[in-house]
C-alpha positions in Angstrom: -8.6 45.0 -70.5 -6.3 44.2 -67.8 -8.4 46.0 -65.2 -11.5 44.3 -66.4 -10.0 40.9 -66.2 -8.8 41.6 -62.6 -12.2 42.8 -61.5 -13.8 39.8 -63.2 -11.4 37.5 -61.5 -12.1 39.0 -58.1 -15.9 38.7 -58.7 -15.5 35.0 -59.7 -13.4 34.4 -56.6 -16.0 36.0 -54.3 -18.8 34.1 -55.9 -17.1 30.8 -55.7 -16.0 31.2 -52.1 -19.4 32.4 -50.9 -21.2 29.7 -52.8 -18.9 27.1 -51.2 -19.7 28.4 -47.7 -23.4 28.5 -48.5 -23.4 25.0 -49.9 -21.4 23.7 -47.0 -23.7 25.4 -44.4 -26.8 24.2 -46.2 -25.5 20.7 -46.7 -27.9 18.1 -45.2 -24.9 15.8 -44.4 -23.3 18.5 -42.4 -26.5 19.3 -40.5 -26.9 15.6 -39.9 -23.5 15.2 -38.5 -24.0 18.1 -36.1 -27.4 16.8 -35.1 -26.0 13.3 -34.5 -23.1 14.7 -32.4 -25.4 16.7 -30.3 -27.8 13.8 -29.7 -24.8 11.6 -28.9 -23.5 14.0 -26.2 -27.0 14.3 -24.7 -27.3 10.5 -24.6 -23.9 10.2 -23.0 -24.8 12.8 -20.3 -28.0 11.0 -19.7 -26.2 7.7 -19.3 -23.8 9.3 -16.8 -26.7 10.7 -14.8 -28.4 7.4 -14.8 -25.3 5.6 -13.5 -24.8 8.2 -10.8 -28.4 7.8 -9.8 -28.0 4.0 -9.6 -24.9 4.5 -7.5 -26.6 6.8 -5.1 -29.6 4.5 -4.8 -27.2 1.5 -4.1 -25.5 3.7 -1.4 -28.9 4.4 0.3 -29.8 0.8 0.2 -26.5 0.0 2.0 -27.4 2.7 4.5 -30.7 0.9 5.3 -28.7 -2.1 6.5 -27.4 -0.1 9.4 -28.8 -1.7 12.6 -27.7 -1.8 16.2 -24.6 -4.0 15.4 -23.4 -1.7 12.7 -23.9 1.4 14.9 -21.9 -0.3 17.7 -18.9 -0.9 15.5 -19.1 2.7 14.0 -19.4 4.2 17.5 -16.3 2.3 18.6 -14.2 3.5 15.6 -15.5 7.1 15.9 -14.4 7.1 19.5 -11.0 5.7 18.8 -10.3 8.0 15.8 -11.9 11.0 17.6 -14.0 11.4 14.4 -17.6 12.5 14.0 -19.7 9.4 13.7 -21.4 10.8 10.5 -18.0 10.8 8.8 -17.4 7.2 9.9 -20.8 6.2 8.4 -19.9 7.9 5.1 -16.6 6.0 5.0 -18.3 2.7 5.7 -20.8 3.4 3.0 -18.0 3.8 0.5 -17.6 0.0 0.6 -19.3 -1.3 -2.5 -20.3 -4.5 -0.7 -21.3 -5.3 2.9 -20.7 -9.0 2.4 -17.6 -8.9 4.8 -20.0 -7.5 7.5 -22.5 -10.3 6.8 -19.8 -12.9 7.0 -18.5 -11.5 10.3 -21.9 -11.4 11.9 -23.1 -14.8 10.7 -23.0 -18.0 12.7 -19.9 -19.9 11.6 -18.6 -16.9 9.7 -15.2 -15.1 9.6 -13.5 -14.2 12.9 -11.9 -10.8 11.8 -13.3 -7.6 10.4 -10.5 -5.1 9.7 -10.3 -1.4 8.6 -7.4 0.8 7.7 -7.2 4.5 8.4 -4.4 5.9 6.2 -3.5 7.6 3.0 -5.3 5.9 0.1 -6.8 6.4 -3.3 -10.2 8.2 -3.1 -13.2 5.9 -3.2 -14.5 5.1 -6.8 -17.4 6.9 -8.3 -19.4 3.6 -7.9 -19.5 4.3 -4.2 -22.3 6.8 -4.8 -20.6 10.0 -3.6 -18.1 12.5 -5.0 -15.6 14.0 -2.5 -14.9 17.6 -3.3 -11.4 19.0 -3.4 -9.7 15.8 -4.4 -7.8 16.1 -7.7 -7.3 13.2 -10.0 -4.4 11.0 -9.1 -4.1 12.4 -5.5 -4.6 10.5 -2.3 -6.6 11.2 0.9 -6.7 9.9 4.4 -9.7 7.8 4.8 -11.2 4.8 6.7 -11.9 1.8 4.6 -12.7 -1.9 4.8 -9.7 -4.2 3.9 -8.4 -7.7 3.7 -5.2 -7.9 5.8 -3.5 -10.5 3.6 -3.5 -8.1 0.6 -3.0 -4.8 2.3 0.0 -2.6 3.0 -0.2 -1.3 6.6 1.2 2.2 6.9 -0.8 3.8 9.7 -3.7 2.6 11.9 -5.4 -0.8 11.5 -8.7 -1.1 13.4 -9.9 -4.6 13.8 -12.8 -6.5 15.4 -12.3 -10.1 16.5 -14.7 -12.8 17.6 -13.7 -16.1 19.2 -17.1 -17.9 19.5 -18.0 -18.9 16.0 -21.2 -20.8 17.0 -23.1 -17.6 17.8 -24.9 -15.1 15.5 -23.8 -11.6 16.3 -26.8 -9.4 17.3 -27.4 -6.1 19.0 -27.8 -8.0 22.3 -24.5 -9.9 22.4 -22.2 -7.7 20.2 -20.8 -6.1 23.4 -19.7 -9.5 24.8 -18.9 -11.5 21.6 -16.8 -8.9 19.7 -13.4 -7.5 20.9 -11.8 -4.4 19.4 -8.1 -3.5 18.9 -5.8 -1.1 17.1 -2.5 -1.9 15.5 -0.5 1.3 15.0 1.9 0.7 12.1 3.0 4.3 11.7 6.6 3.4 12.6 6.4 0.0 10.9 4.5 -3.2 11.5 7.2 -4.7 13.7 7.1 -1.8 16.0 3.3 -1.9 16.1 3.1 -5.6 16.8 5.8 -5.3 19.5 4.1 -2.4 21.3 0.7 -4.2 21.2 2.1 -7.4 22.7 4.4 -5.7 25.3 2.0 -2.9 26.4 -1.4 -4.5 26.0 -1.6 -8.3 25.7 1.3 -9.4 27.9 0.2 -7.2 30.9 -3.4 -8.4 30.5 -2.2 -12.0 30.5 -0.1 -11.5 33.6 -3.0 -9.8 35.4 -5.5 -12.5 34.5 -6.6 -15.1 37.0 -8.9 -17.0 34.6 -6.6 -19.7 33.3 -9.3 -22.3 32.9 -8.2 -25.9 33.6 -4.7 -24.7 34.5 -6.1 -23.3 37.8 -7.0 -26.8 38.8 -4.0 -28.7 37.5 -1.0 -29.9 39.5 1.3 -28.4 37.0 -0.8 -25.3 36.4 1.7 -22.8 37.7 4.4 -24.3 35.6 2.3 -24.1 32.5 1.4 -20.4 33.2 5.0 -19.5 33.7 6.1 -21.3 30.6 3.4 -19.6 28.5 4.5 -16.1 29.8 8.1 -16.9 29.0 7.2 -17.8 25.4 5.5 -14.5 24.9 8.4 -12.6 26.6 10.9 -14.4 24.2 8.7 -13.6 21.2 8.7 -9.9 22.1 12.5 -10.0 22.4 12.7 -11.7 19.0 10.5 -9.0 17.4 12.7 -6.3 18.9 15.8 -8.1 17.6 14.3 -8.4 14.1 13.5 -4.7 14.1 17.1 -3.9 15.1 18.5 -6.2 12.4 16.4 -4.5 9.7 17.5 -1.1 10.9 21.2 -2.2 10.8 20.8 -3.9 7.4 22.7 -2.3 4.5 20.7 -1.5 1.3 22.7 -1.3 -1.9 21.7 2.0 -3.5 20.5 2.5 -7.0 18.3 5.6 -6.7 18.8 7.1 -10.2 18.0 4.0 -12.2 15.3 1.4 -12.0 17.1 -2.0 -12.1 13.7 -3.8 -12.2 13.4 -2.8 -15.9 16.4 -5.1 -16.7 14.6 -8.4 -16.8 14.7 -9.9 -20.2 17.7 -10.5 -22.4 16.4 -8.0 -24.9 16.2 -5.3 -22.2 19.7 -6.1 -21.0 21.1 -6.0 -24.5 19.4 -2.7 -25.3 20.9 -1.2 -22.1 24.3 -2.5 -23.0 24.1 -0.6 -26.3 23.1 2.6 -24.6 26.3 4.5 -23.6 24.4 6.7 -21.1 22.8 3.7 -19.5 26.2 1.9 -19.2 27.7 5.0 -17.6 24.9 5.2 -15.0 25.2 1.5 -14.2 29.0 1.9 -13.7 28.2 4.7 -11.2 25.9 2.3 -9.4 28.6 -0.3 -9.3 31.0 2.2 -7.9 28.5 3.1 -5.2 28.0 -0.5 -4.3 31.8 -1.1 -4.1 32.2 1.9 -1.7 29.4 0.6 0.5 30.9 -2.9 0.7 34.3 -1.4 1.6 32.8 0.7 4.3 31.0 -2.3 5.9 34.2 -4.4 5.8 36.2 -1.6 7.3 33.7 -1.1 10.1 33.7 -4.9 10.9 37.5 -4.8 11.3 37.5 -2.0 13.7 38.3 -2.6 17.4 35.2 -2.3 19.5 35.0 -0.3 22.7 32.6 -1.9 25.2 31.2 -0.5 28.4 32.5 -1.9 31.6 29.1 -3.4 32.5 28.7 -5.1 29.2 28.3 -8.9 29.2 27.4 -11.8 27.0 24.1 -10.3 25.9 25.9 -7.2 24.5 28.3 -9.5 22.6 25.4 -11.5 21.3 23.5 -8.4 20.2 26.6 -7.1 18.4 27.0 -10.3 16.3 23.3 -10.4 15.5 23.6 -6.9 14.0 26.8 -7.8 12.2 25.2 -11.0 10.8 22.2 -9.0 9.7 24.4 -6.6 7.7 26.3 -9.4 5.9 23.2 -11.5 5.3 21.4 -8.6 3.7 24.4 -7.8 1.5 24.7 -11.4 0.4 21.0 -11.7 -0.5 21.2 -8.5 -2.5 24.4 -9.6 -4.4 22.6 -12.9 -5.3 19.5 -11.1 -6.4 18.2 -10.3 -9.8 19.1 -6.6 -9.8 22.8 -7.3 -9.2 22.9 -10.0 -11.8 21.2 -7.8 -14.4 23.7 -5.0 -13.7 26.7 -7.3 -14.1 25.3 -8.8 -17.3 24.8 -5.3 -18.9 28.4 -4.3 -18.0 29.7 -7.7 -19.3 28.0 -7.3 -22.6 29.2 -3.7 -23.0 32.8 -4.8 -22.1 32.9 -2.2 -19.2 36.5 -1.5 -18.1 35.2 -0.5 -14.6 33.7 -4.0 -14.1 37.1 -5.6 -14.9 38.9 -3.2 -12.5 36.4 -3.9 -9.6 36.5 -7.6 -10.1 40.3 -7.7 -10.2 40.4 -5.6 -7.0 38.0 -7.9 -5.4 
């Protein structure tokens, strides 16, 4: 009886399991779900293909706008970048709108058309082409149209400028009405601007004989000399500003992002985190050591060369002033205040020691 019951139980189990699978497989609801899922994926693929088709069509419509003026600009950029003109054309076509070109060419339009050639995010899929070999989240070196007031210049800025806004730019006059220039910001915008003024603009001004009404004025020579002196002083100012920035001391906080300590809730949460408090104490110690080093260097006796004069002294105090001004601005800033607030709330002993030593 026991053997019979076991075999019967096994038979019932097999029947029940097989019947469940058969009913599940033959269920119209299940088939409907599979069918709807397949149809949905096909519809999604069709939608993506339609979008890509529209993007490619829009790209070709932009290509049709290339006329003699466009080709002149692209020829100039291809020559300067030592790049194949076809590559330049493809980069230009990545722009979703050619309105900046229209505004620059139009009578009474804008006076600057600027491009950047530097590391950037790949062009969006809406541009109508997919660049192979570029992984998601990576950057590539490309040429793209930009607005200078909202761009970070890190490499080459290629720009076209026009001064006569009463003329429509055409293939006949583009060579005369539009000037081209390059601002190399590889070593910083101050270095790029200084080099352009000192090596290009200022020599051109000094070599020019076309001063308009000043050539016929009784005080023309004085006006020319004054204008050249203003530019020379401005170049000196840019060099001094670059030196001041290089000499400035930056308070280090590499291992922790102080920008995350903005609200009172964030500061209070950081004060209750022992690991965070320890990290902030290390940052405070680093700042303290930096300040002590700057003070010690400022108190050292300087050794000047025999041929040094007032300008050397002036340059020294400019650099010293830049150091202390940069430190004062940082100590007054939000990051320093947030760090002090966290350590105050956590009753940090290190904060009390450093304040007392100060």
